[in-house]
N, C-alpha and C positions, 0 to 999 in steps of 0.2 A: 453699342451692340444692343439690339432689341431683346427684351426678355421673352423667354419661352412662355407660351400661354399656360394658364393654370389648368389643373385637372378638370375643372368644371367649365372650361371655356366653351361658350355657346349655349350653356344652360340658362334658361330664362325663368326668373323667379319674381313673383309678385308678393310683396310684404304688405299685408293689410292689418298687421298686429298693432295694438296700442301699448302693450306692456313690455316688460323686460324680456321675458322668455322668447317670444316670437321674434322680436327685433334682434336679439343676440343670435338666435339660430340663423337668421338670414345673413347676418354679418359673417358668420363662419363660412357660409356658402359663397359669399362675395369674396372673401379672402382666398378661397380655393378657385376663383376665377369665374364664378357665375355672374351673370348680368342681372342685378337686382333693382326692381322698381319699388320705391317706398311710397305707399299711398297715404297721404294725410287727408283727413275728412273735415272739411270746413264746418265749424259749429260743433263738432264732437269734442268731448273732453279727453284730451290727450293725457294719459296717465303720467307722462313725464316729458318734459321738453328741456331739461337742464343739462348739466355736464354729462351725466350718464347716457342720456339719449343722443347727445351729439356724438359720443363715442360709438354707440351702437348703430347709428345710422350712417356712419362714414362709408364712403364708397358706393352709396346707393343713389340711383336716379330719383330725385324727388318728383312727385306728381300729386296734384290736388284734385280730388273729385269726391262727390258725395253719392255713394251707392243707394242712399235712401230716396233720391229723386230719379225720375225716369231717364233723363239724359246722362246722369252720372253712372247709373247702372248699365246703360247701353255702352258707355265708354269702357267700363270695367269689364264687361263681357267680351268686348273686342280685344281687350288686353289678354284676358284669360284664354281666349280661343287659340292664341298663339303661344301661350306660356307652357312651361314644363312643370312649375311648382307654384302653389299658393300656400302661404303661411298666414294664419289669422288666429285671433283669440276671441272670436264670437262664440257666445253660447249657442246651443242648438236652436233655441227659439229665435234668437237674433239672426242667425244664419238663414233660417226659413223665411223670416220676414223680409230679408234682403234678396231672396232668391239665390242664396249661396250655400244651401244645404248640400249634402253629399250627392244625392240623386241628381239635383240640378247641375252640379258641377260636372259630374260624370257624363251627363247628356250633352253639356256644352262642349266638352273637350275630353274624349275618352282617354287620351294620353296624359291628362293632367294628374299630377300627384298633389294631394291637398292635405295639409297638416293643421289641425286645430289644436291650440294649446289653451284650453279653458281652465276653470278652477277645478272641475271634477270631470271624471271620464264621461264620454258622450252617453253611455248607457246608465249612468248613475242617477239615482232619484234627485240628486242635487245638481245635476248638470247645468241648470239655468240659474244657479246662485251667482252672485257677483264674483268676478274674477279678481280676487284679492287674497294675496298669500297669507296675511295674518289671520283672516277669517277661516281659511282652509286649515291652517295649522291649529287654530283654536278648536274647530270641530273634530279634528282627528285626535286631539289630545296631546299633540306634540309640544305645546307650550308648557305642559306639565312634565315632559320627559327631560327637560333641560334643568339641571341644578342651578340655583341662583344664590344671590347673597342674602336672600330672605326666603321664608317659607312661601309656598304657593307657586302657581305658574308665573313664568316671566316672558316678557316680550323678547323675541329673537331678533337681534339687530341685523344680522346678515341675511339677505333674502336668498337663502340657500336653495329653496325649492324652485325659485325662478331660474337660478343659474343651472341647476341640474336639469330642469325642464328644457332649457335652451339646448343642452347637448342631446337629451332624449329626442327632441324635435328634429335636430339635424341628423341624428343617427336614423330616426324613423324615415325621414325623407330619402336618405342615401339607400337604406335597405329597400325601400319601395322602388327607387330608380333602378337598383340592381335587378329586382324582380321584373320591372318593366322591360329590361333588356331581354328577359326570357319570354314574356308574354305579349309585349307590344302595347299593353294597356296600363294606365295608371291606377289611381284609387287612393283610399284613405291611408294616412300614417299619423293618427292622432295620439296625443298624450295629454297630460294635465298637470297642474300644480300639485294636486293631491297625489298622483302617482309619483311625481318627482320627490315630494316630501317623504313618501314611504320608502324611497330607495335606501336611505341610511337605516331605516327601521328593520330591513331584512336581517340586520345583525341582532336585533332585540326582540321583535315580535314574532314568535313562532311557538308551536305547541307540538308535543310528542306524546304518544300513548305510553311509551316506556322510557322516559327520559333518564339519563344518568344524573347523578347529583350535580355534576359540573354543568350539564345542559340546563337542568332545572334552575340553577342559580343565575345563569347568564352573567351579565356585567352590570351590577346595580349602579344606579346613578349617583349613589353615595361614595363610589370608589374615589379615593383621593387622586387629584391630578397634580403631577410634579411641576407646578409653577412656583418658583421660589424667588423671594425678594433678596437682592444683593445689598451690599452695604451702601451703595449710592442711590438706593430707592428704585432702581430698575428691576424688572422681573425677567427671569429666565425660565424657559420651558425646557426641561431635560427629559429625553425619552430613554427609557430603560435605565438600569442602575449606573450611576457614575462612580461607584465605589472603587473601580480599578484605576481611575485617574490618580496620578501620584499625590496631588494636593489633598484630594478627598481621602485617599487611603491613609495618608499620614495623619490627617485630622481625626479620622475615626479611631486610629490606633491611640492617638493622644487622649481622646475622650475616655477610652476604656469601655468595656462591655456594659457595665452598669449604667453609665451615663447615656450610652447609645441606646440601650433598651428603654431608658426613661423618656428620651426624646421620641423614640418610635411609638411609644405607648400613647402619645398625645393624639394620634391619628388612626383611622381605620387602616387595616392592612392594605398594601398596594401590590398589585400583580406585576408591576414593572420595576419597583424599587423596594427591596426588603428593608432598607434603612431610610425610609422616606422622611421620618421626623428628624433624624440626625443629619441627613443631607440638607434639610431646610435650615437647620441651625448653623451648619458649617458654611453654606453659601452666603449667609448673612454677614460673613466676616470679610468679604472681599468685594471690590466693584464688579459689576456685571461683565464689562468687556474683558477684564482679566480672566474671569471664569470661562467665558465662552471661548476665548482664544486657547486656554489650557485644555478645555474639553475637546475642541476641534483637533488639537495636536495629538490627542490620544484616542481618536476615533469614537468619541462619545457624542451622540447626536443631541444638539442643543441649539436654541435660538433665543435671542432677546425679544421680548414682546415689544415690537417697534410701533411707532405712531403710524397712523393711516397715511399711506402715500409715500412713506420713506423707502419702500421697496423700489421705487423708480430709480434710485441711485445705486442699486445693488449691482455689483460687477457681474455676478453670475447671471442675473436676469438680463442684463444688457448683452452678454456674450451669446445668449441663445435666441435673441430677437424677441424675447417676451416683453421688452420695452421698445416702443417705437417712437421715433421723432416725427411728429405730425404738425403741419402748419394748419392750425384751425382758423377759419375765416373770421371768427369772432375773438378767440382767445390768443391768437398769434402762435408763436412756436410753443409746442407743448410736448410732454412725454406722456404717452398713453399705453395701455396694454396692446401688445402686438399679437400675432397669431400664436396659439397655444400648442400647435402640433407641427411636426417636421415631416414633410412628404416631398416627393419629387414629381413634377416641378413644385417648387416651394409655394406655400401660401404667402401672400403678400398683403400689406396694408394698402387698401384702396381708399383714396381721399377725394380727389377732384372729379366727382361724378357730375355730369351735366343733367339738367332737367329733362325728363322723358317727354318726347314729342310723339303723341299718338298718331299724328299724320305721317310719321315715318315709321311704319310698323316693323316689328320684328320679322325676320325671314321665316319662311315656312318651317315647320318642325323638321329637325334633322333626322336622317335615317337611323334605324337601329344598327348597332355594330354588326358587321358581316360575320363576326365570329360567334354571335349568339346562336347556339344550336337550336333553341326552341322559339326563336323570334316569330311573332305572328300567331302563336298558339296559346290559348288561355291556360295558365298554370296556377290558378288562384286557389286550388284545393290544398296547396302546400304552403308552409311558412315562407316568408320572404327569402331567407338564406338557405332554403332546402338544398341539400347536396353539398354544401360547403363543409370541408373537413378542417378542423382546427386542432392543433396540438398545444395544450396549455402546460407550460413548464414553470409557471409562476408559483409564488407562495404569498403568505400573509393575505393582503386584501385587494389592492388595486389591480394586480395582474389577474388573479382568479375571478374577481368580480367582473372584469371586462369580458372574460371568456364565458361567464354565466350569461351576460347580456347576449353574446353571440349565440349561445345555446337556446336562450329564449326565442331568438329570432329564427331558429330552425337549423343552426349549424350542428354537425356531429362533432362533439368535443371529447377528446381523450385527455384526461388530466394525469400528468406524470408527477410523482412525488417520491421521496425516499421511502424505503421499507419501514423506517421509523415514523413516517408520516410528515405531512406539511407542518411546519412549526406552529401554525395557527390552530391546529386540531386541539391543542390544550384548552382553547377557548371555544368549546364545542358549538355553542349556539351561534357565535359570530362566524365560525368556520362554515357551518351549514348554510348560513345566509349568503355565501359566495359560491356555492358549488352545485346548485341544482342543474340538472340536464346533462351531467357529464358522466363518462365512464372513467373509473380510476384504475390506473396501472402503477403499481409500486415498482420502482426501478432505481437502482443506485447509479446515478449518472457519474461520469468521470472514471469509471472502471473499464478495463479492456473488454470484459465480458458483456458490458451493457452497450458497447459502441455499435455492434451490428443491429441491435434492437432499435436504438436511437435513429440510426440511419434509415432503417425501414420505416419507422414512424414518420420521419421527415419526408421521405420520398412519396408517401401517400397523402401528405397534408397539402392544403392550399394556403393555410396561415399557420405560423408559429408565433406564439405570444408568451412573453414572460416579463417579470420585473426583478430579475436577479441582477445584482450589481455587476457591471461589466467585467471587472477583473476576475470575479468568480465565474462569470459566464464563459469567459475565454478558456479558463482552466477546464471547464466541463465540456467545452466544444460546442457551445450553443450561442455564441455571439452571432449576430446577423450575417456577417461576412463568412463565417464558418458554415452556417446552415445553407446559405445561398450558393456556396461552392458545391454542395450536394445537389441542390435543385434551384437553379437560377430564377425560375418563374415564381418562387415563393414570395408571399408578402410576409415579412418578418416584422413583428411589432415589439417594441421595448418601452416599458414605463420605468423611468428613473425618478429619483427624488428631486434633483436640481437641474435636469436637462442634459442632453448629450454632449454639450460643449462647455468650455470654461474650466476654471480651477477646481470647482466642486462637482464636476461631472460624475465622479465615482464615490461621492460621499454618501453616508447613510442619512436617511431623512424620513420623516413621518408626517402624517396630516397635521398633528399638533404643532409641529415646528413651522409649517407653512402658514397656519393660522396666525402664529405669533409674528412671523416675519412680515406678513401682509397687513398687519394692523387690526385684524379682526378680534384678537383676544383682548386688546385694550378697549375696543369699541363695544365688545360684548359684555364687558364688566359694568358699564355704566359710569357716568360722570363721578369722579372722585373715588371710585371703587377699585379694588385689585382687578387685574385682568381675569378673564374667564374663557376657558376652552369650550367651543361649541361641541357638545358630546357626540354629535352625529357623524363625525369622521368624514366631513364633506370633501376634504382634499383628496382622499383616496377615491371616493366615488366620482368626483369631477374628473380626476385624471383617468380613471377607468373608462368613463363614457367618452372622454376626448380621444382616448386611444382607439376606441371602437370606431369613432368617426374617421380617424386616420386610416384604420384598416379598410374601411369601406371605400374611402377615396382611392386607396391603393388598388383594391379589387375593381373599382369602376374603371380606372385607367388600364388595368391589366386586360379587361374585356376588350378595350379598344386598341391596345398595342401588343398584347401578348407578353408584356414585360412585367416581372415582379419588382419588388423594391423593399427596402428597409424603411419603416415609419417609426416615429417616436412621439411620446407624450411624457409629461412629468407632473409631479405634484406641484412644483413651483409654477410651471406654466399655466396649469389649470386654475390654481388659486389666484395667480396674479390677474387673470381675466376678470375676476370679481372686484378688483380694485377700481374698476371703470367709473365708480361713482365720483372719483376725483382724478384730476390730472395735475401734473407738475408744470408750472409756468416757467417762463424764461428766467425769472428772477429767483428761481428755486422754491418759491412758495407752492403750496398745495391748495387747490380750490376747496372751498368749504363743503362739508357734508353735514347731515343731520346726526346729532349725537343722542345716544340712549340716556335717559335720565337716571339719576342715582337710585331710584326705587326700582329700576329695571322694568318699568311699566310701559314705556313708549317713547316716541320721538316727537310727538306733537299732541295737543289736546284732542285732535280729531283722528289720530292714529295711535291707539294705545289700548291698554287693558284697564278696566275699572273694577274695583272690588265692590260688589253689592252686599246686601245684608247677609246673604247665604252662599254666594258663589261669585264667579267673575264673568264679565262680558268683554268682548273685544269689539272695538269700533275701527272702521276703516272708511272714513269719509273723505273722498278726494275731489269730487266735483264741486263747483261753487254752490250749487243747489243743496248738496248734502251737507256741506260745511255750514251754510247759513241755517239749515234746519236743525243741525246739531246745536249750534250756538243759541238758537231760539229756545230749544228744548231744555238746555241745561243751565242757561243764564251764565253767571260769571264764575261758578264753582262747580264744574262737572263732577268731581269726586264726591262732594257733599250731596249732589243730586242723586248719584247712583247708590251711595251708602244707605239711603233711606228706602231703597227699593229692593225687592227680591230680584233674582236673575230673570225670572219669568216676567215680572212687571217691567223691568228695564228693557227687555227685548221687545215686549209688546209696544212700549212707547216709542222705541227707536224704529220699529217696523211701521208704525202709524205715521211717523215723520219722514219715512223713506230714507232713513240713514242706514247704510250697510253695517250690519253687526252680526255677531254670532256668539253662542255660549262658549265659554272656555271649558271644555270637558277635561276631566282628570282621570287618571288610572284607567287608560283605555286599551292597554295591551290585550287583555282577554276579551273585553267587549268587542273590540275591532274584529277579532277572529270569529265572533259569533254573529256579527251584524248581517242580516239578509240583504240589505241594500248594497253593502260592499261585495257580498258574494255575487249578487246579480250583475254587478259591474265588472266582474272578473278579477276583483282585488284579492281573492283567496286562491291558493293553489294547494291541492291535497294529493298525497301519494303515500305508498308504503316504503318506509326506510328499513334497511336491512337490520339495523340494531334498535332503532327507536319505535318501530311499529308504525301505526298510523300517524301521519305528520301533516301539519298545516302551516303554511308560510304565506307571506305576502306574494300576490300573484302578478297579474299582467301590468306591465309598465307602458304598453302601447295598445292601441286598438287599430288594426288594419282592415276592419270591416269584413271583406270577403276572404281575407287570408288569415288563417289561425296562427297563434303563437304555439310554441312547444313547451308546455308547462306540466308535463306528466311524469318526468323522471326525477326521483328523489336524489338529494345529495348522496354521493357514494360513501360507503364504508371503506376503510383502508384496505387496498388490495382486492376490492370486491370484483373487479372485472379483469384482473391481471391475466388469469388463465385464458379467458375468452379473447382478449386483445392479442396475446402472444400467439395463440393458435391462428388467428386471422393473419398474422404476420408470417405464418408458415412454420412455426416451431412445433415439434412433436412433443409428446409427454416426457420423453427422456431428456430433451433439451430444457424443458421448463423445470423439471425436477432438479437438473444440475444448477440452474440459476437460483432456485430456492435454496439448495444445499449450500451454495456459495454466498448466500446472503445478498444476492443481487436483486432478487424480487421477493415478493410475499404474495401468496394467493389465499384469499379468503374462500372458504367453501361456498359453493353456489347456494343461493337461497331460492326457495320455491315461491317466495312471495312475489306478487305482481302488482304493478301500479293500479290504483283505484280510480284515477282520473284520466280522462282523455285530453288530447290537446285542447287548450282553452283559447277561445277567441278573445 
């Protein structure tokens, strides 16, 4: 029986990217059914041609041409004239030189959606810098935000900015396609490695006029991480306190209060484990597998820090299709990352794509959906998702952050939380980093009095999104099947820890555990060192962005069919996508990857950090010319070379030799928020918060050119909009007062303060 075409069947995509982010973004589009042509440029330095890029380019039609010469550019223009989407990672000056700047592309094909994923935003002063993640992280100061096994900044082994940028790119393309359904015209949907790198810093980099003591403290990078070594030498990451697990409870009791206090005093206080030190001492008494099995039996979230690639054998990953069996033409039978989201029709691994023949052109552009009410009329004055209504029922990070992304894109988002508040509110700065653009309604779900309010909210929504574990969701009446029984045309999105299928579908899980399971904690520690958690919480942010991609796929299909659906993403699925640097071979072995050195400085002499006499520099030399120039400059001992120079001298010599490099900036949280270049590029967002006063946070994650983002509404205070939302649902004052009296809702007195920033482009 033939398979149903994917959601993006008939969509024509040209992939002109060289690096990870663009090529991953187009793979997601291909898995959703798009027809992708992958352009290779003869003579150009491909940033990667190994295992990672074999995985990223699967299912794409290969085509070789050089847009730098006239015949090649003519062929490319012919391709783009019939395309729907172009993804590239050219800098603005490179794009202009090739006649592929935004204005030229819009003139060539007004329906074309074009997404550039450069190093920096298109309007940033550094937009023409080399597109190299390590250099971007160095200039942003993020290499100093990660704690290491030594003092000073450390090389971050996981290319998290590239992976986040891949999802931002795919989301931007989908948002622009949805806007094209309204207007009939395409346009820009740009993002960058810098914007992607800043995604996790929404939790950490913000400023308030009147911060509480909790907001002011934030979450210091010195906070101890519960990675504990078991008796067999393996490490276990435990999230939240394991004290209630019987073995741990018995051991704590046997130690006695004084011994427990003495062990705890060896470490700074932990916000997740009050007996951090004692837990560490006790876990050292049993093998890792015994502890993990015991923790799992008693609902304690834990994972062993596994070797890179071991996740391919994981039963839960296989059950959800996150691991795919792929017959690679070079490697033979392999296990590779599969699609990270669940939609209908399902995303599928595409493998055997034939070379693209320009003499057999794509068909003429397909017509706009007949159901698009504004087709053919320009609507670019509004954000891409203007008019979309989203109900956010999530908590903690992944669910709320996904809804914040939808709000940034123009959706009207109502956040529902208990009258006691979202559990993440206790970490005030982190909470604020996931809530911009929403109106807050305090509502005690699961009570009879709240049910009519919930039903009214659902009936006016287009999308309902949450990350509540399914057993609890069913009790509250917010499982997808329950919600779609009220309104079948809803797109219901759920983010879980381990995926919607398999034995761990309802288990608790957190970003830290997925980093451990997928091998990144061992790789991040460096050779011979204990494992290390990447502080940026990338699993949550990757899952959030992946779920937004799934939502937009669902909305895109709904426009064409009128049908809603349930879509799903997970921490495990999103994190497993990043394991594409290695695949499992038929003999069970894992293809090799580059490992971080013991000093946590880099993965090669030409891709690492160097300590100068006064500071640090980062080098990212990939092309043969840059590698040769670096070796000539530094002779046989690069570290000795740089230790004799100041940072300024080192950068000057590297620049003269045309070796890509950057200063490794440190302590950049406050300077970032004051930097005029960042402000000019839209990387700041400012508004008035009901409690904190004037507030500044990280701003735009996309640039849609002629379409603004919605970045002017501050994160809401608890119950700030309860009364207004309830009145919009038709409740009068007596009904609202009754809900308040019963503890079903909480209404904050209205504030007279107004936003100070308009929608930011």
